[in-house]
C-alpha positions in Angstrom: 0.0 0.0 0.0 1.4 3.4 -1.0 1.8 6.1 1.6 2.7 9.8 1.4 4.6 11.1 4.3 6.0 14.4 5.7 8.8 16.2 3.9 9.1 13.4 1.4 5.5 13.9 0.2 6.4 17.0 -1.9 9.6 18.9 -2.4 9.6 22.3 -4.1 13.3 22.9 -4.6 14.2 26.6 -4.5 10.7 27.7 -5.3 9.4 31.1 -4.5 6.0 30.7 -2.7 5.0 34.3 -3.5 4.0 33.5 -7.0 4.3 31.3 -10.1 2.5 28.3 -11.3 2.3 25.2 -9.2 2.3 21.8 -11.0 -0.4 20.3 -8.7 -4.1 21.1 -9.3 -5.6 23.1 -6.5 -2.3 23.7 -4.7 -1.6 27.1 -3.3 1.8 28.8 -2.8 0.6 29.9 0.6 0.5 26.3 1.8 4.2 25.6 1.4 6.3 25.4 4.6 9.9 26.4 4.5 12.9 24.6 6.1 16.1 26.3 7.2 17.8 24.7 4.1 15.5 26.6 1.8 13.5 23.6 0.8 9.8 24.4 0.5 7.5 21.5 1.0 3.9 20.6 1.2 2.0 17.4 2.1 -0.3 16.1 -0.7 -1.5 13.2 1.4 -0.2 12.4 4.9 0.7 8.8 5.6 0.1 6.9 8.9 3.4 4.9 9.0 6.6 5.7 10.9 8.4 8.9 10.2 11.7 8.7 8.1 14.9 9.7 9.9 18.6 9.9 9.1 19.7 6.4 8.2 16.3 5.2 7.0 16.3 3.6 3.5 13.3 4.7 1.6 11.7 3.3 -1.6 9.9 6.0 -3.5 8.3 6.9 -6.8 8.9 10.4 -7.9 8.0 12.8 -10.6 10.3 15.8 -11.3 8.6 18.9 -12.9 9.4 22.4 -14.0 7.3 25.4 -12.9 5.0 25.0 -15.9 4.3 21.4 -15.1 6.7 19.9 -17.7 7.8 16.5 -16.5 11.6 16.1 -16.9 12.0 12.8 -15.0 9.6 10.1 -13.6 10.3 6.8 -12.0 6.6 5.9 -12.5 7.0 6.2 -16.2 9.9 3.8 -16.0 8.0 1.5 -13.7 10.9 1.2 -11.4 11.0 2.6 -7.8 14.0 4.5 -6.6 15.8 3.6 -3.2 18.2 5.7 -1.2 19.3 6.1 2.4 18.5 9.4 4.0 21.7 11.3 5.0 24.1 9.6 2.7 23.8 12.4 0.1 23.5 10.0 -2.8 20.6 11.9 -4.4 20.9 15.3 -6.0 21.8 18.1 -3.6 18.4 19.6 -4.0 16.7 16.7 -2.4 19.0 17.2 0.6 19.2 21.0 0.9 17.2 22.7 -1.8 20.0 23.7 -4.2 18.6 21.9 -7.2 20.9 21.8 -10.3 22.1 25.4 -10.0 22.9 27.5 -13.1 23.9 24.6 -15.4 21.8 22.7 -17.9 21.0 19.2 -16.9 19.3 17.1 -19.6 15.8 18.6 -20.1 16.3 21.1 -17.2 17.2 24.7 -18.2 19.8 26.5 -16.1 18.5 28.2 -13.0 15.3 26.3 -13.0 13.0 26.0 -10.0 12.3 22.2 -9.6 9.3 20.5 -8.1 9.3 16.9 -7.0 6.3 14.9 -6.1 7.6 12.0 -4.1 5.5 9.0 -3.0 7.0 6.9 -0.2 6.3 3.2 -1.0 8.2 1.7 2.0 10.9 2.2 4.5 13.7 0.2 6.1 14.6 1.7 9.5 18.3 1.9 10.4 19.5 -1.0 12.6 20.4 -0.3 16.2 24.1 0.1 16.8 25.4 -1.5 20.1 26.2 1.0 22.8 28.4 -1.6 24.7 29.3 -5.2 24.4 27.1 -7.8 26.1 28.1 -8.3 29.7 30.5 -11.2 30.2 32.6 -12.0 33.3 36.4 -12.6 32.9 35.9 -16.1 34.1 33.9 -16.9 31.0 36.9 -16.4 28.7 38.9 -19.5 28.0 42.6 -19.8 27.5 42.3 -18.9 23.9 40.8 -15.5 24.8 37.2 -16.0 23.7 33.8 -16.5 25.4 30.5 -18.0 24.3 28.0 -15.3 25.1 24.9 -16.9 23.4 24.8 -20.5 22.2 23.1 -20.9 18.9 21.0 -23.9 17.8 21.1 -23.5 14.1 23.3 -25.0 11.4 27.0 -25.2 12.1 29.7 -23.4 10.1 31.4 -25.4 7.4 34.8 -24.8 5.9 34.7 -22.9 2.6 30.9 -22.3 2.8 29.3 -18.8 3.4 28.4 -17.2 6.7 26.8 -13.9 7.5 28.1 -12.2 10.7 27.4 -9.0 12.5 30.2 -7.7 14.6 31.3 -4.7 16.7 34.9 -3.9 17.7 35.8 -2.2 20.9 38.8 -0.6 22.6 37.8 -0.1 26.1 34.4 1.6 26.0 35.1 3.1 22.5 33.4 1.5 19.5 36.0 1.3 16.8 33.9 -0.2 13.9 30.8 -2.3 13.3 28.6 -3.7 10.6 25.3 -2.3 11.9 25.4 0.7 9.6 24.7 -1.7 6.7 21.3 -3.1 5.9 22.4 -6.6 6.7 25.3 -8.6 8.2 28.6 -9.2 6.4 29.0 -12.2 4.2 32.2 -14.1 3.8 33.5 -17.6 3.3 34.8 -19.8 6.1 38.4 -19.7 4.8 41.6 -18.0 5.7 41.9 -14.4 4.7 38.2 -13.6 4.8 38.1 -12.1 8.2 40.4 -11.7 11.2 42.3 -14.9 11.8 41.4 -15.0 15.5 37.7 -14.5 14.8 37.8 -17.2 12.0 39.2 -19.7 14.5 36.4 -19.0 17.0 33.6 -19.2 14.3 34.7 -22.7 13.3 32.0 -25.1 14.4 29.8 -22.4 15.8 26.0 -22.7 15.3 23.8 -20.2 13.7 22.5 -17.8 16.3 25.7 -17.8 18.4 27.2 -14.7 19.9 30.9 -14.8 20.8 33.4 -12.4 22.2 37.1 -12.7 21.4 40.2 -10.7 22.3 42.4 -10.0 19.2 46.0 -8.9 19.3 47.9 -7.7 16.2 48.7 -11.3 15.1 45.1 -12.4 15.5 43.8 -9.4 13.5 45.6 -10.7 10.3 43.4 -11.2 7.3 40.6 -9.0 8.4 39.6 -5.3 7.9 42.1 -2.7 8.9 41.1 -0.9 12.1 41.9 2.8 11.6 43.3 4.6 14.6 44.2 1.3 16.5 47.8 0.6 17.0 49.2 -2.9 16.4 50.0 -3.2 20.1 46.4 -2.6 21.2 44.2 -5.6 21.9 40.6 -5.2 20.7 37.4 -7.0 21.8 35.3 -8.3 19.0 31.7 -9.3 19.6 30.3 -11.3 16.7 26.8 -12.6 16.1 26.6 -15.5 13.7 23.4 -14.7 11.8 23.5 -17.3 9.1 25.8 -20.3 8.6 26.5 -23.0 6.1 25.2 -21.3 3.0 26.4 -23.1 -0.1 28.7 -21.2 -2.5 27.2 -21.2 -6.0 
């Protein structure tokens, strides 16, 4: 079911609400609200779903129009919705701060044009929660190899050379160094050397889907995995890893 919501319902980029034609029948310039960025917006139909926020991925249909109502771009005409994550600045600057295309010609858009976008929000994917701290584990739970089983999974076991999907967070003291939760899903890799940190790979061997482990990694144990910017080789890091999916066949 399609919904129309808030700011994403209608964007009038750089428009002057004091006059000029509006592309929507019955719309009045007086009904446009203004943001600090200069974007003028108006709800055509208010949705009842959750509000979008920074980090939300939205799926939309949009129609881009000039002041006289000429359509210069339309995802509906192509029959293909457009998706983007709010705050990543991967759409035109006008969708973010009202600057439009400026004083240059862009395809069917004359330089200096006022642009109107009618945007229908089809669906949203909320950002995933980033851990604020590792799960509580007492020192006695860590074995001699420097890792602890925080949660025991009951799904399929990991298999050498097959795919797994893992969410992880890396900590130095109370500081979160890096994590996978900014992505829409966990990180996929094969259960083979060089695919992730050597120490984490050793711990994941034989783990069941749904398991959560914590492991201390020194410089040697961090070989083969992502580089940790700002972390010296002499600093041990704590990795908390959630085995989301295990034993997926490589095709």
